[in-house]
C-alpha positions in Angstrom: 65.9 206.2 -13.7 66.6 207.3 -10.2 63.7 208.0 -7.8 63.2 211.5 -6.6 64.2 210.6 -3.1 67.5 209.1 -4.3 68.1 212.1 -6.5 67.5 214.5 -3.6 69.9 212.4 -1.4 72.5 212.4 -4.2 72.1 216.2 -4.5 72.5 216.6 -0.8 75.6 214.5 -0.8 77.1 216.4 -3.7 76.4 219.7 -1.9 78.0 218.5 1.3 81.2 217.2 -0.6 82.9 220.6 -0.7 82.1 221.1 3.0 83.6 217.7 3.9 86.6 218.6 1.8 87.0 221.9 3.7 86.6 220.1 7.0 89.3 217.6 6.0 91.6 220.5 5.1 90.9 222.2 8.3 91.6 219.1 10.3 94.9 218.6 8.4 95.8 222.2 9.1 94.9 221.8 12.8 97.0 218.6 13.0 99.9 220.4 11.4 99.7 223.2 14.0 99.6 220.6 16.8 102.8 219.1 15.4 104.3 222.6 15.3 103.2 223.3 18.9 104.7 219.9 19.9 107.9 220.8 18.1 108.1 224.1 20.0 107.5 222.4 23.3 110.3 219.9 22.5 112.7 222.7 21.7 111.8 224.6 24.9 112.3 221.4 27.0 115.6 220.8 25.4 116.8 224.4 26.1 115.7 224.1 29.7 117.7 220.8 30.2 120.6 222.4 28.3 120.7 225.5 30.5 120.3 223.5 33.7 123.4 221.5 32.7 125.0 224.9 31.9 124.2 226.4 35.3 125.3 223.4 37.3 128.6 223.1 35.5 129.8 226.7 36.2 132.6 226.7 38.7 133.9 230.2 38.3 133.4 233.7 39.6 132.4 236.6 37.3 130.8 239.6 38.9 130.0 240.5 42.5 126.5 241.7 41.5 125.7 238.1 40.7 125.5 237.6 44.5 125.3 241.0 46.2 122.5 242.5 44.1 120.3 239.4 44.1 121.1 236.5 46.4 122.2 238.4 49.4 119.1 240.6 49.7 117.1 237.5 48.8 118.7 235.6 51.7 117.8 238.5 54.0 114.1 238.5 52.8 113.9 234.7 53.2 115.7 234.2 56.5 115.6 237.6 58.3 117.8 240.5 58.9 119.9 238.5 61.4 120.7 235.8 59.0 124.2 237.2 58.1 123.5 238.5 54.6 125.7 241.3 53.4 123.5 244.2 52.4 125.5 246.6 50.3 125.2 250.4 50.2 122.9 250.3 47.1 120.2 248.6 49.1 120.7 250.8 52.2 120.2 253.8 50.0 117.3 252.3 48.1 118.9 252.3 44.6 117.6 248.8 43.7 114.2 247.4 43.1 113.3 244.5 45.4 111.5 242.6 42.6 114.5 240.6 41.5 115.7 239.4 44.9 112.1 238.7 45.9 112.0 236.1 43.1 115.0 234.3 44.6 113.7 234.7 48.2 110.7 232.6 47.0 113.1 230.0 45.6 114.9 229.9 49.0 111.7 229.5 50.9 110.5 226.6 48.6 114.0 225.0 48.9 113.9 225.1 52.7 110.4 223.6 52.8 111.5 220.8 50.4 114.6 220.2 52.5 112.4 219.8 55.6 110.1 217.4 53.7 112.9 215.2 52.5 114.8 215.5 55.8 118.1 216.3 54.1 121.4 216.3 55.9 123.2 219.7 56.5 125.5 219.0 53.6 122.7 218.2 51.1 120.6 221.1 52.5 123.5 223.4 51.6 123.8 221.9 48.2 120.1 222.4 47.5 120.3 226.1 48.6 123.3 226.5 46.2 121.6 224.7 43.2 118.0 226.1 43.5 118.8 229.7 42.3 121.0 228.3 39.5 118.2 226.0 38.2 115.7 228.9 38.4 118.0 231.2 36.4 118.6 228.3 33.9 114.9 228.3 33.1 115.0 232.1 32.6 118.0 231.7 30.3 116.2 228.9 28.3 113.3 231.3 27.7 115.7 233.8 26.3 117.0 231.2 23.9 113.5 230.0 23.0 112.1 233.5 22.2 115.2 234.4 20.2 114.2 231.5 17.9 110.5 232.5 18.0 111.3 236.1 17.0 113.6 234.7 14.3 110.7 232.8 12.9 108.6 235.9 13.0 111.3 237.9 11.2 112.4 235.3 8.6 109.4 233.0 8.4 108.4 229.8 10.1 110.9 227.0 9.5 113.4 229.4 7.8 117.1 228.6 8.0 117.9 232.0 9.4 115.7 231.3 12.4 117.3 228.0 13.1 120.7 229.5 12.7 119.9 232.2 15.2 118.9 229.5 17.7 122.1 227.6 16.9 124.2 230.8 17.5 122.7 231.5 20.9 123.2 227.9 22.0 126.9 227.8 21.0 127.6 231.4 22.2 130.5 231.4 24.7 129.1 234.5 26.4 125.7 232.9 26.8 127.2 229.8 28.3 129.4 231.9 30.6 126.8 234.5 31.8 123.1 233.6 30.9 122.6 231.3 33.9 124.1 233.6 36.5 121.8 235.4 38.9 122.5 238.9 37.5 119.6 241.4 37.0 121.0 241.9 33.5 120.2 238.2 32.7 116.6 238.6 33.7 116.5 241.9 31.9 117.7 240.2 28.7 115.1 237.5 28.9 112.3 240.0 29.5 113.5 242.2 26.6 113.6 239.4 24.0 110.2 238.1 25.0 108.8 241.6 24.8 110.4 242.1 21.4 108.6 239.0 20.2 105.3 240.5 21.2 106.1 244.0 19.7 103.9 245.2 16.8 106.6 245.6 14.3 104.2 246.0 11.4 103.0 249.3 12.8 106.1 250.9 11.5 105.1 250.0 7.9 103.2 252.5 5.8 99.4 251.9 5.5 98.5 250.3 2.2 94.7 249.8 2.8 95.0 246.0 2.2 95.8 245.0 5.8 93.6 243.0 8.0 92.5 244.5 11.2 91.4 243.0 14.5 88.3 243.8 16.5 89.9 247.0 17.8 90.6 248.3 14.4 94.4 247.7 14.7 96.4 246.3 11.8 97.3 242.6 12.2 100.8 241.2 11.7 101.1 240.5 7.9 103.4 237.6 8.8 101.3 235.6 11.3 103.0 233.6 14.1 101.9 230.3 15.5 99.2 231.9 17.8 97.4 233.6 15.0 97.7 230.6 12.6 96.3 228.3 15.3 93.5 230.7 15.9 92.3 230.1 12.4 91.7 226.4 13.1 89.2 227.0 15.8 85.9 228.8 16.4 86.0 232.5 15.6 83.6 233.1 18.5 86.0 231.9 21.1 86.8 234.9 23.3 90.3 233.5 24.3 91.2 233.1 20.6 90.1 236.6 19.8 92.2 237.9 22.6 95.2 235.8 21.4 94.8 237.2 17.9 94.4 240.8 19.1 97.4 243.0 18.4 96.3 245.1 21.4 96.6 242.1 23.7 100.0 241.2 22.4 101.1 244.8 22.9 99.9 244.8 26.5 102.0 241.7 27.2 104.9 243.4 25.5 104.7 246.6 27.5 104.2 244.8 30.8 107.4 242.8 30.3 109.2 245.9 29.0 108.1 247.9 32.1 109.5 245.2 34.5 112.8 245.3 32.6 113.0 249.0 33.0 112.3 248.8 36.7 115.1 246.3 37.0 117.5 248.3 34.9 116.3 251.8 34.1 118.6 252.1 31.1 116.5 249.4 29.3 114.0 252.2 28.4 116.5 253.3 25.7 115.5 250.2 23.7 111.8 251.0 23.8 112.3 254.7 23.0 114.1 253.7 19.9 111.4 251.3 18.8 108.5 253.6 19.7 110.0 256.3 17.5 109.8 254.1 14.4 106.1 253.7 14.9 105.2 257.2 16.1 107.2 259.3 13.7 108.6 259.1 10.3 110.9 261.4 8.4 110.5 262.5 4.8 112.8 264.5 2.5 112.1 266.7 -0.4 114.2 269.0 -2.6 113.6 272.6 -3.5 115.3 275.3 -5.4 115.9 278.4 -3.4 116.2 281.5 -5.6 118.9 283.9 -4.5 119.6 287.2 -6.1 123.3 286.7 -6.8 123.2 283.0 -7.6 122.1 282.1 -11.1 119.5 279.3 -11.2 119.1 279.4 -7.4 120.4 277.0 -4.7 119.2 273.4 -4.3 118.3 272.6 -0.7 117.2 269.3 0.9 114.4 269.7 3.4 113.8 266.9 6.0 110.6 267.0 8.0 109.2 264.8 10.8 105.6 263.8 10.7 103.3 261.4 12.5 103.3 257.8 11.4 103.6 255.3 9.9 101.3 254.0 12.6 97.7 255.0 12.2 96.1 257.5 14.6 94.3 254.7 16.4 97.5 252.7 16.7 99.4 255.7 18.2 96.6 256.2 20.7 96.6 252.6 21.7 100.4 252.5 22.0 100.5 255.6 24.3 97.5 254.5 26.3 98.7 251.0 27.0 102.2 252.3 27.7 100.7 254.5 30.4 98.4 251.8 31.8 101.0 249.0 31.8 103.8 251.2 33.1 101.6 252.5 35.9 100.6 249.0 36.9 104.2 247.8 37.0 105.3 250.9 38.9 102.5 250.4 41.4 103.5 246.8 41.9 107.2 247.7 42.2 106.4 250.4 44.7 104.4 248.0 46.8 107.2 245.4 46.8 109.8 248.1 47.6 107.6 249.5 50.4 107.5 246.0 52.0 111.2 245.6 51.7 112.5 249.1 52.6 109.7 249.8 55.1 109.0 253.2 53.5 107.8 254.5 50.1 110.6 255.0 47.7 111.3 255.1 43.9 114.6 253.2 43.2 114.9 254.0 39.5 115.1 257.7 40.3 117.6 257.2 43.1 119.6 254.9 40.8 119.9 257.6 38.2 120.5 260.3 40.8 123.4 258.5 42.6 125.1 257.1 39.5 124.7 260.1 37.1 124.1 263.2 39.1 126.6 262.3 41.8 128.9 260.2 39.6 129.3 257.5 42.2 129.5 254.8 39.5 132.9 256.2 38.7 134.1 254.9 42.0 134.0 251.4 40.4 136.0 252.4 37.4 136.2 254.6 34.3 136.3 253.4 30.7 137.2 254.9 27.4 134.4 256.4 25.2 134.9 253.6 22.6 134.7 250.8 25.2 131.5 249.2 23.8 132.9 249.3 20.3 136.3 247.9 21.0 135.6 245.7 24.0 131.9 245.4 24.6 130.7 243.9 21.2 133.9 241.8 20.8 133.3 240.1 24.2 129.6 239.6 23.6 130.0 238.2 20.1 133.5 236.6 20.1 133.8 234.6 16.9 130.4 235.9 15.6 131.6 239.5 15.5 132.3 239.6 11.7 128.9 238.2 10.9 127.2 240.6 13.2 129.0 243.6 11.6 127.9 242.3 8.1 124.3 241.8 9.5 124.2 245.4 10.9 125.5 246.8 7.6 123.1 244.9 5.4 120.2 245.8 7.7 121.0 249.5 7.7 122.1 249.8 4.1 120.3 247.2 2.0 121.6 246.8 -1.6 118.1 247.0 -3.1 114.5 247.6 -2.1 112.9 244.5 -0.6 109.9 242.9 -2.4 106.5 243.5 -0.8 106.4 240.1 1.0 109.9 240.9 2.6 109.1 244.4 3.8 108.4 243.3 7.4 111.6 241.3 7.6 113.6 244.2 6.3 111.8 246.6 8.7 112.5 244.4 11.8 116.1 244.1 10.8 116.5 247.8 10.3 114.9 248.6 13.7 117.0 246.1 15.6 120.2 247.3 13.8 119.4 250.9 14.6 118.7 250.1 18.2 121.8 248.0 18.5 123.9 251.0 17.4 122.1 253.8 19.2 121.9 252.2 22.7 125.7 251.7 23.1 126.3 255.1 21.6 124.1 256.7 24.3 125.6 254.6 27.1 129.1 255.6 26.0 128.5 259.0 27.5 128.5 257.4 31.0 132.0 257.0 32.4 131.5 253.6 34.0 130.9 250.9 31.4 130.5 247.2 31.6 129.8 244.6 28.9 126.7 243.3 30.7 125.1 246.7 30.4 124.5 246.0 26.6 123.7 242.3 27.2 120.0 242.7 26.2 121.2 243.5 22.7 122.9 240.1 22.2 119.7 238.2 21.1 118.9 240.9 18.5 122.5 240.7 17.3 122.2 236.9 17.0 119.1 237.4 14.9 120.9 239.9 12.6 123.9 237.6 12.3 121.6 234.7 11.3 121.2 236.0 7.7 124.9 236.5 6.7 125.9 233.3 8.6 123.3 231.3 6.7 124.3 232.8 3.4 128.0 232.1 4.0 127.7 228.5 5.3 124.3 227.1 4.3 123.0 228.9 1.2 124.3 226.1 -1.1 125.6 222.6 -0.5 129.1 223.6 0.5 132.0 221.7 -1.0 134.5 224.5 -0.1 136.9 222.9 2.4 137.9 226.4 3.6 134.4 227.1 4.8 134.1 223.8 6.4 137.3 224.3 8.3 136.2 227.8 9.3 132.9 226.5 10.6 134.8 223.8 12.6 137.2 226.4 13.9 134.4 228.7 15.1 132.7 225.8 17.0 136.0 224.6 18.5 136.9 228.1 19.6 133.5 228.7 21.2 133.7 225.3 23.0 137.1 226.0 24.4 136.2 229.6 25.5 133.1 228.2 27.2 135.0 225.5 29.1 137.8 227.9 30.1 135.6 230.7 31.4 133.2 228.4 33.4 135.6 225.8 34.8 139.1 227.2 35.0 139.3 231.0 35.1 138.7 232.5 38.5 137.6 229.3 40.1 139.3 229.9 43.5 136.6 232.1 45.1 134.0 229.4 44.8 136.4 226.6 45.7 137.5 228.5 48.8 134.0 228.7 50.1 133.4 225.1 49.3 136.4 224.3 51.5 135.1 226.5 54.3 131.6 224.9 54.1 133.2 221.5 54.3 135.0 222.6 57.4 131.8 223.7 59.0 130.1 220.4 58.0 132.8 218.4 59.7 132.7 220.6 62.8 129.0 221.5 63.1 129.0 222.5 66.8 132.1 224.7 66.6 131.7 228.2 65.2 134.2 228.9 62.3 135.4 232.6 62.1 136.8 233.9 58.9 138.4 237.2 57.7 138.6 237.9 54.0 141.6 240.1 53.3 140.7 240.6 49.7 139.4 243.4 47.5 135.8 243.8 48.6 133.2 241.4 47.2 135.9 239.1 45.8 133.9 236.0 46.9 130.2 235.3 47.3 128.9 235.7 50.9 126.0 234.2 52.9 124.4 232.7 49.8 127.5 230.4 49.6 128.7 230.3 53.2 125.1 229.2 54.1 125.9 227.5 57.5 125.1 229.8 60.5 128.2 228.5 62.2 130.4 230.3 59.6 130.9 233.9 60.8 133.0 236.2 58.7 134.1 239.7 58.0 135.6 241.3 54.9 137.2 244.5 53.8 134.6 247.0 52.6 134.6 249.5 49.6 131.8 251.9 50.4 131.7 254.8 47.9 132.1 258.4 49.1 128.4 259.2 49.7 129.4 261.9 52.2 131.8 263.7 49.9 131.2 266.2 47.0 132.1 264.9 43.5 135.3 267.0 43.5 136.7 264.8 46.2 135.8 261.4 44.6 139.1 261.0 42.8 141.2 261.2 46.0 138.9 259.0 48.1 140.2 255.7 49.4 137.9 253.0 50.7 138.9 250.4 53.4 140.2 247.9 50.8 142.4 250.7 49.2 143.8 251.6 52.6 144.6 247.9 53.4 146.5 247.4 50.2 148.6 250.5 50.7 150.3 248.6 53.5 148.6 245.3 54.6 150.8 244.6 57.6 150.5 248.2 58.9 146.7 248.0 58.5 146.5 244.7 60.4 148.7 246.0 63.2 146.7 249.2 63.5 143.2 247.6 63.4 143.7 244.1 64.8 146.8 244.3 66.8 149.3 241.4 67.3 148.2 238.2 65.6 147.3 235.4 68.1 149.7 232.5 68.9 147.0 229.8 68.9 143.3 229.3 68.5 142.6 229.6 72.3 144.2 233.1 72.4 142.1 234.1 69.3 138.9 233.0 71.0 139.7 234.7 74.3 140.4 238.0 72.4 137.0 237.6 70.6 135.2 237.1 73.9 136.9 240.1 75.3 135.8 242.2 72.3 132.2 241.1 72.8 132.4 242.0 76.5 133.9 245.4 75.8 131.4 246.4 73.1 128.4 244.6 74.5 127.6 243.2 71.1 127.7 239.5 70.2 130.3 239.1 67.4 128.7 237.3 64.4 130.9 238.6 61.6 128.3 241.0 60.1 129.6 244.2 58.7 127.3 246.4 60.7 124.9 246.2 63.5 122.0 248.3 65.0 122.6 249.6 68.4 120.0 250.1 71.2 119.1 253.5 69.8 118.4 252.1 66.3 121.5 253.6 64.8 123.6 251.5 62.4 127.2 251.0 63.6 130.2 249.4 62.0 131.2 246.2 63.7 134.7 245.9 65.2 137.0 243.6 63.3 139.0 240.9 65.1 141.5 238.1 64.4 139.7 235.0 63.2 140.3 231.3 63.0 140.8 231.5 59.2 142.3 234.2 57.0 141.6 234.3 53.3 143.7 236.3 50.8 145.0 236.2 47.2 148.4 234.7 46.5 149.7 238.1 45.7 149.7 238.7 49.5 151.4 235.5 50.4 155.0 236.6 50.7 154.3 239.8 52.7 151.5 238.3 54.9 153.3 235.0 55.3 156.3 236.9 56.8 154.1 238.9 59.1 152.3 235.8 60.4 155.4 233.7 60.8 155.7 234.4 64.5 152.0 233.7 65.1 150.0 230.5 65.1 148.7 231.0 61.5 149.8 228.6 58.8 148.6 227.7 55.3 145.8 225.1 55.4 144.5 225.4 51.8 145.5 226.9 48.5 143.5 227.2 45.3 144.4 227.9 41.7 142.7 230.9 40.1 143.8 231.0 36.5 146.7 232.4 34.6 146.5 236.0 35.7 144.0 238.8 36.4 143.6 242.4 35.3 143.5 243.5 38.9 147.0 243.0 40.4 145.4 242.5 43.9 143.6 239.4 42.7 146.6 237.6 41.2 148.3 234.4 42.4 145.4 232.1 43.4 143.8 232.1 46.8 145.4 231.1 50.1 143.7 230.2 53.4 145.7 230.5 56.7 144.3 229.0 59.9 145.1 228.4 63.5 143.7 224.9 63.6 146.6 222.5 64.0 144.6 219.6 62.4 143.9 221.6 59.3 147.5 222.7 58.9 148.7 219.1 59.4 146.3 217.8 56.9 147.5 220.3 54.3 151.2 219.5 55.0 150.5 215.7 54.7 148.9 216.2 51.3 145.2 215.9 52.1 144.7 219.3 50.6 146.3 218.3 47.2 143.2 219.4 45.2 144.1 223.0 45.8 147.8 222.9 45.2 149.2 225.1 42.4 151.0 223.2 39.7 150.4 221.5 36.4 149.9 218.1 37.8 147.1 219.3 40.0 145.4 221.1 37.1 145.8 218.0 34.9 144.0 216.0 37.6 141.1 218.6 37.6 141.0 218.5 33.8 140.7 214.7 33.8 138.0 214.8 36.3 136.1 217.4 34.3 136.4 215.4 31.1 135.3 212.3 32.8 132.2 214.1 34.3 131.4 215.7 30.9 
């Protein structure tokens, strides 16, 4: 017989056993979440490394805005107004927020300090300034990929095949490889949008059932918890940080802050958030009624549709509106302060952007597109081989075959909202005459998520023994790989290669200023962000829009580049005079121009006179001329009697939609050594021909 003391101890042990069992379960659950967090960290690190490789392997030119709407103003912020940056009319008229270039200005500043610390040579210093913005944008692009996967897990469930497929699709997307690591504001906008979508309270657009859990603010919690909420269950409920992490209001605040920044960068981004807010703030309902009419027997059946508040609760609607006002005001105040520091006056760029591009129709100066552009060109270019699966995903999301079970309501709800937004936003943007694929780029991650379900069903739902599907899967991957390689290493590579050649010329002659004239359609090459060296001084043809003319005169307006291409030789004779016989004559003429105007010629497009007025700088013959191959016959004949000769030539792909940009790029120069080197074959890397391209291909394959 046991003693009372032993009996009491046994009783105490037995009463503690369930508690120990619960503690063990809690520890196992916590360990599992640590493993999941480690897995997420590994995925993010892989994506960062992958996108850095992506960014550093790009050798082609895409859009001028990659440089002139980000890196050029960033260069001016970092190095001053006399640093040679080309500031376009949008910045002079305060159409752009300075937040985006300020980010890269900080990158330039850190790079310069690092270069000083490491005592880099001028060549390595230039390479660092070229690579630093690319690496920064690569991290931003990796975050877009990562949160596409995270939102996929929130939609379809943690560890679901659809979420992994969505990550796979964004990694192998040719458009993502071609565009995501470029320093366009659209790329940052896309990343901010997908992160904000991950934080959005999707469950607020579900009808209230009364069984939902609520947070400390009385707001419904997500019925499909993500990693933050699950991890919060494993630690103390009294931890203030955990409570904040679990709070829907806190997640909403982060969402709206990111969305507000995206809207400041690109005002049209607000269309996405208007669509999503409508799903939570209002709902439609329909009911039938027989309307009795005197001459119609039995009456007339009518369907009445009404709009009412909901499905969000009254408290949720109040929180959404209040936080939208607070977060929007905070970001607007921050943006106004940054713009005040940059423009030296108070201004509101989003309003001016809409005024100039919509009210004055200045965007039409850069091209008109058909009303169906986004349908017939935009989505096909964004999605490429994924287009059929995206169309199926859109259809299944908008018109489900059957009502989803209760546990799948949130998934169906998110898919429906993303599909509706992906249709409405391009529809609204189609009313604007000027259209570009990158304007709908923020919709690509949602489209990858919508494509995940049909792609998974077709290829991975069952162990596939169908050889046709295996061949199709291989064909999709191969096509995507070839498109990615072609667009980032072969097509339109001449603009960047030309500047690499000119930089190498400056590095080999550091004490001698190198003057360059770009006889190309405006913004055909990067500018100071890739010229870099102060000894490289250049001018280019401009294409300022008709700010001073009424909209009725916009169709007949010709900018400087248009006038040049009407008759290149006539324009050169009229504006520059007879071409020089040698480099000494060219330098004497340049000195005479500086003496006559009283302004030191540094290649800048404009300068500020002694009265503070902006003046257009006089153009002059330079030591180097750059033009596309389309000009070579006419310009070569014009320059035959001068001292200019070909000193470099670069391949630029197999054609271009703009006839002015066809035929590769050619550099003419006055330097006898450079011309001799080209004639003797030292410039072989830029020659046009299949053997030259095969050599580049072999070097690329070896590097890869």
